[in-house]
C-alpha positions in Angstrom: 107.2 79.8 86.6 110.6 81.4 86.1 110.8 81.1 82.3 107.9 83.4 81.2 109.1 83.7 77.6 107.0 80.6 76.6 104.1 81.1 79.0 103.6 79.7 82.5 106.0 76.8 83.5 105.2 73.9 85.8 106.0 75.7 89.1 104.1 78.7 90.7 105.4 80.3 93.8 102.6 82.1 95.5 103.3 84.5 98.4 100.7 84.7 101.1 100.2 86.0 104.6 99.2 83.6 107.4 95.7 85.0 107.9 94.6 85.5 104.3 96.3 82.4 103.0 94.6 80.3 105.7 91.2 81.6 104.8 91.3 81.9 101.0 93.7 79.3 99.7 92.0 76.2 101.0 89.0 77.1 98.8 91.0 78.5 95.8 93.7 75.9 95.4 91.4 72.9 94.5 89.9 75.0 91.7 93.3 76.2 90.5 94.5 72.5 90.5 91.5 71.3 88.6 91.9 73.9 85.9 95.7 73.7 85.8 96.7 70.2 86.8 100.2 70.4 85.5 101.2 73.4 87.6 102.8 72.8 91.1 102.0 75.5 93.6 104.6 76.4 96.2 103.3 78.5 99.0 105.6 81.1 100.6 104.2 82.5 103.9 105.5 85.9 105.1 104.4 89.3 106.3 103.1 91.7 103.7 106.3 93.9 103.4 108.4 90.8 103.1 106.2 89.4 100.3 106.5 92.7 98.5 110.3 92.3 98.5 110.2 88.6 97.5 107.9 89.4 94.6 110.1 92.3 93.6 113.1 90.1 93.5 111.2 87.4 91.6 111.6 85.0 94.5 107.8 84.5 94.4 105.8 84.7 91.2 102.8 86.5 92.6 101.6 87.8 96.0 98.0 88.6 95.6 97.3 89.0 99.3 99.5 92.0 99.7 98.2 93.9 96.8 95.7 96.1 98.7 98.5 97.5 100.8 100.6 98.3 97.8 97.8 100.0 96.0 97.0 102.1 99.1 100.7 103.2 99.3 100.7 104.1 95.6 97.3 105.7 95.7 96.9 107.6 99.1 93.5 108.5 100.1 91.9 106.7 97.2 93.1 109.2 94.5 93.6 106.7 91.7 
């Protein structure tokens, strides 16, 4: 998914933690593959802080399982 100028490419790198990825992805990936059969998903498993760095450096396209922690850090005490 590196070339975003013309939409999503054929590869999508998804960052995930071991626990959330193991619980959520087995149900989510079949639906994703059915709706977007031409997209190959590559999973990158790491700790939350590492996923944030990988996403910031564009080494993974998205890390949806570490967003809550980022939001808490940006919006302390729920002041968003």
